[in-house]
Z-matrix of the N, CA and C atoms (Angstrom, degrees):
N
C 1 1.447
C 2 1.510 1 108.49
N 3 1.294 2 115.76 1 133.57
C 4 1.448 3 121.40 2 177.34
C 5 1.534 4 108.01 3 -144.90
N 6 1.345 5 115.14 4 127.11
C 7 1.480 6 120.29 5 177.10
C 8 1.521 7 107.30 6 -132.00
N 9 1.311 8 115.58 7 145.36
C 10 1.458 9 122.10 8 -179.97
C 11 1.521 10 110.38 9 -127.93
N 12 1.327 11 115.47 10 122.51
C 13 1.468 12 121.83 11 173.66
C 14 1.530 13 112.41 12 52.93
N 15 1.343 14 115.73 13 52.12
C 16 1.470 15 121.18 14 178.14
C 17 1.526 16 107.60 15 -118.80
N 18 1.309 17 118.00 16 165.40
C 19 1.458 18 121.19 17 177.63
C 20 1.530 19 108.26 18 -73.51
N 21 1.329 20 115.21 19 160.34
C 22 1.448 21 121.15 20 177.43
C 23 1.516 22 110.39 21 -58.53
N 24 1.321 23 117.53 22 -40.03
C 25 1.468 24 121.59 23 179.54
C 26 1.522 25 110.36 24 -62.72
N 27 1.319 26 118.05 25 -42.30
C 28 1.472 27 121.72 26 179.09
C 29 1.528 28 110.08 27 -63.61
N 30 1.339 29 117.48 28 -42.64
C 31 1.471 30 120.78 29 178.39
C 32 1.518 31 110.11 30 -65.36
N 33 1.320 32 116.90 31 -40.93
C 34 1.464 33 122.19 32 178.92
C 35 1.541 34 109.47 33 -61.44
N 36 1.325 35 117.62 34 -43.78
C 37 1.450 36 121.18 35 179.85
C 38 1.528 37 112.04 36 -66.18
N 39 1.317 38 116.21 37 -36.39
C 40 1.463 39 119.40 38 178.01
C 41 1.528 40 111.10 39 -68.71
N 42 1.336 41 117.24 40 -39.53
C 43 1.459 42 120.08 41 176.55
C 44 1.532 43 110.93 42 -64.44
N 45 1.308 44 116.91 43 -40.51
C 46 1.469 45 120.71 44 177.54
C 47 1.538 46 110.69 45 -60.76
N 48 1.311 47 116.14 46 -44.24
C 49 1.468 48 120.66 47 179.61
C 50 1.531 49 110.89 48 -64.54
N 51 1.329 50 116.68 49 -43.68
C 52 1.463 51 121.02 50 -177.61
C 53 1.524 52 112.94 51 -69.58
N 54 1.338 53 115.79 52 -33.88
C 55 1.480 54 119.70 53 -174.07
C 56 1.518 55 113.85 54 -95.63
N 57 1.324 56 117.09 55 -25.09
C 58 1.457 57 120.51 56 -174.56
C 59 1.521 58 114.17 57 86.28
N 60 1.323 59 117.53 58 -2.82
C 61 1.461 60 121.90 59 177.30
C 62 1.513 61 110.02 60 -82.67
N 63 1.327 62 115.88 61 148.78
C 64 1.477 63 120.66 62 171.46
C 65 1.518 64 106.79 63 -80.91
N 66 1.323 65 116.55 64 124.32
C 67 1.461 66 122.47 65 177.96
C 68 1.517 67 106.08 66 -128.89
N 69 1.338 68 116.14 67 126.96
C 70 1.454 69 119.97 68 -179.15
C 71 1.511 70 109.73 69 -135.11
N 72 1.294 71 115.12 70 171.99
C 73 1.466 72 121.17 71 174.15
C 74 1.512 73 108.72 72 -113.67
N 75 1.301 74 115.11 73 144.55
C 76 1.454 75 119.71 74 178.40
C 77 1.541 76 108.38 75 -74.86
N 78 1.320 77 116.48 76 141.51
C 79 1.450 78 120.49 77 178.14
C 80 1.521 79 109.89 78 -75.92
N 81 1.306 80 116.40 79 102.60
C 82 1.471 81 121.68 80 -175.49
C 83 1.521 82 112.76 81 -98.15
N 84 1.312 83 117.23 82 -14.02
C 85 1.444 84 119.92 83 -174.96
C 86 1.521 85 112.71 84 79.30
N 87 1.341 86 116.75 85 1.63
C 88 1.450 87 121.54 86 178.77
C 89 1.536 88 108.14 87 -86.64
N 90 1.337 89 117.73 88 116.86
C 91 1.465 90 119.98 89 -173.20
C 92 1.525 91 113.76 90 -65.37
N 93 1.325 92 119.86 91 -23.90
C 94 1.460 93 121.11 92 -177.01
C 95 1.511 94 113.53 93 -97.90
N 96 1.342 95 118.48 94 3.65
C 97 1.458 96 120.90 95 -177.57
C 98 1.529 97 110.42 96 -63.59
N 99 1.319 98 114.90 97 128.18
C 100 1.455 99 120.61 98 177.23
C 101 1.500 100 114.48 99 86.56
N 102 1.326 101 117.89 100 1.78
C 103 1.469 102 121.13 101 -177.92
C 104 1.530 103 111.92 102 -96.89
N 105 1.310 104 117.35 103 -2.96
C 106 1.451 105 122.47 104 176.97
C 107 1.534 106 108.95 105 -58.84
N 108 1.330 107 118.42 106 131.56
C 109 1.457 108 121.48 107 179.60
C 110 1.532 109 109.58 108 -83.55
N 111 1.320 110 115.67 109 139.65
C 112 1.447 111 120.59 110 -178.04
C 113 1.510 112 111.61 111 -149.72
N 114 1.323 113 116.12 112 163.10
C 115 1.458 114 123.09 113 172.51
C 116 1.512 115 106.60 114 -130.43
N 117 1.320 116 115.84 115 144.17
C 118 1.463 117 120.71 116 -177.75
C 119 1.508 118 109.11 117 -152.53
N 120 1.322 119 115.42 118 134.28
C 121 1.465 120 121.28 119 176.02
C 122 1.512 121 108.42 120 -128.72
N 123 1.310 122 116.48 121 118.26
C 124 1.461 123 121.23 122 -177.74
C 125 1.522 124 107.98 123 -144.36
N 126 1.294 125 116.29 124 96.57
C 127 1.435 126 121.55 125 -178.01
C 128 1.540 127 109.20 126 -102.19
N 129 1.318 128 116.85 127 127.28
C 130 1.482 129 123.54 128 178.09
C 131 1.537 130 110.85 129 53.70
N 132 1.319 131 117.07 130 44.42
C 133 1.465 132 121.93 131 178.61
C 134 1.515 133 110.02 132 -108.89
N 135 1.337 134 117.73 133 150.95
C 136 1.465 135 119.91 134 176.40
C 137 1.538 136 110.97 135 -61.03
N 138 1.347 137 114.67 136 148.01
C 139 1.452 138 121.04 137 -177.45
C 140 1.540 139 112.94 138 -52.02
N 141 1.320 140 117.75 139 -48.70
C 142 1.464 141 119.15 140 -175.57
C 143 1.514 142 113.51 141 -68.84
N 144 1.325 143 117.73 142 -26.83
C 145 1.456 144 120.39 143 174.63
C 146 1.530 145 109.61 144 -67.87
N 147 1.323 146 116.79 145 -40.12
C 148 1.474 147 120.80 146 178.72
C 149 1.529 148 109.50 147 -67.20
N 150 1.341 149 117.40 148 -40.43
C 151 1.480 150 120.91 149 177.21
C 152 1.522 151 109.76 150 -60.27
N 153 1.336 152 116.84 151 -43.82
C 154 1.452 153 120.23 152 178.24
C 155 1.529 154 111.92 153 -59.13
N 156 1.317 155 116.07 154 -44.08
C 157 1.463 156 120.42 155 179.27
C 158 1.539 157 111.12 156 -65.97
N 159 1.319 158 116.00 157 -40.67
C 160 1.471 159 120.19 158 177.48
C 161 1.508 160 110.01 159 -60.78
N 162 1.324 161 117.89 160 -42.37
C 163 1.465 162 121.54 161 179.00
C 164 1.530 163 110.21 162 -64.61
N 165 1.322 164 115.96 163 -44.04
C 166 1.460 165 120.42 164 -178.17
C 167 1.528 166 112.11 165 -62.99
N 168 1.334 167 116.41 166 -48.44
C 169 1.464 168 120.51 167 -176.47
C 170 1.515 169 113.30 168 -85.24
N 171 1.331 170 117.87 169 -18.76
C 172 1.447 171 121.47 170 -176.95
C 173 1.520 172 114.36 171 -98.29
N 174 1.348 173 116.61 172 1.27
C 175 1.471 174 120.70 173 176.75
C 176 1.529 175 111.31 174 62.83
N 177 1.363 176 116.69 175 38.58
C 178 1.449 177 122.46 176 177.35
C 179 1.523 178 109.42 177 -132.50
N 180 1.314 179 116.50 178 171.10
C 181 1.447 180 122.97 179 177.58
C 182 1.518 181 110.44 180 -139.05
N 183 1.308 182 117.25 181 164.51
C 184 1.466 183 120.24 182 174.11
C 185 1.511 184 109.62 183 -69.81
N 186 1.316 185 116.65 184 136.89
C 187 1.455 186 122.27 185 176.23
C 188 1.534 187 106.31 186 -90.14
N 189 1.341 188 118.65 187 116.96
C 190 1.456 189 120.86 188 -170.11
C 191 1.518 190 116.33 189 -79.81
N 192 1.333 191 118.63 190 -1.18
C 193 1.456 192 119.85 191 -174.13
C 194 1.510 193 114.05 192 -108.61
N 195 1.331 194 116.91 193 22.51
C 196 1.462 195 119.49 194 176.33
C 197 1.514 196 112.91 195 78.71
N 198 1.281 197 114.90 196 -161.52
C 199 1.451 198 122.19 197 179.94
C 200 1.505 199 108.95 198 -162.06
N 201 1.312 200 118.24 199 -163.20
C 202 1.463 201 120.48 200 -176.47
C 203 1.531 202 113.04 201 -64.87
N 204 1.322 203 117.53 202 -20.58
C 205 1.477 204 119.95 203 -179.74
C 206 1.518 205 112.02 204 -103.05
N 207 1.322 206 117.75 205 5.64
C 208 1.453 207 121.41 206 178.62
C 209 1.503 208 113.22 207 66.28
N 210 1.316 209 116.20 208 -136.11
C 211 1.464 210 121.83 209 -173.75
C 212 1.536 211 112.67 210 -71.82
N 213 1.321 212 118.47 211 -12.44
C 214 1.466 213 120.10 212 -177.93
C 215 1.525 214 112.54 213 -88.57
N 216 1.308 215 116.51 214 16.06
C 217 1.473 216 120.34 215 -176.41
C 218 1.516 217 110.03 216 -141.01
N 219 1.316 218 115.71 217 144.88
C 220 1.466 219 122.70 218 170.95
C 221 1.504 220 106.86 219 -98.23
N 222 1.327 221 117.90 220 126.79
C 223 1.456 222 122.25 221 -179.75
C 224 1.523 223 109.27 222 -116.72
N 225 1.323 224 116.48 223 132.15
C 226 1.446 225 122.35 224 179.82
C 227 1.523 226 111.14 225 -109.54
N 228 1.333 227 115.87 226 147.50
C 229 1.454 228 122.58 227 179.14
C 230 1.532 229 109.08 228 -135.93
N 231 1.330 230 118.08 229 160.05
C 232 1.454 231 119.80 230 176.70
C 233 1.527 232 111.48 231 -62.52
N 234 1.318 233 116.90 232 152.23
C 235 1.462 234 120.11 233 179.13
C 236 1.529 235 112.45 234 -57.06
N 237 1.308 236 117.10 235 -34.30
C 238 1.459 237 121.11 236 -175.98
C 239 1.516 238 113.41 237 -94.50
N 240 1.329 239 117.85 238 17.68
C 241 1.460 240 121.76 239 -176.26
C 242 1.519 241 111.09 240 -81.02
N 243 1.307 242 116.53 241 132.84
C 244 1.457 243 122.74 242 172.10
C 245 1.471 244 114.00 243 81.48
């Protein structure tokens, strides 16, 4: 997976498509969430390593309380959430 100068949401959607995992963002009510521009290149890397890089470069973190799909989904939240 390689993305250049895309929003965090676009990178997240591309990772979901490439991996087959459900990846969503928590509804925070923050209008700019997921609009941070980022670039990421991860070829033949484990899924969780790519998620870590996406979080680092996309200014987001894993949401530890699940989401609408429970354990079968990765949910992301802003770094300053909660």
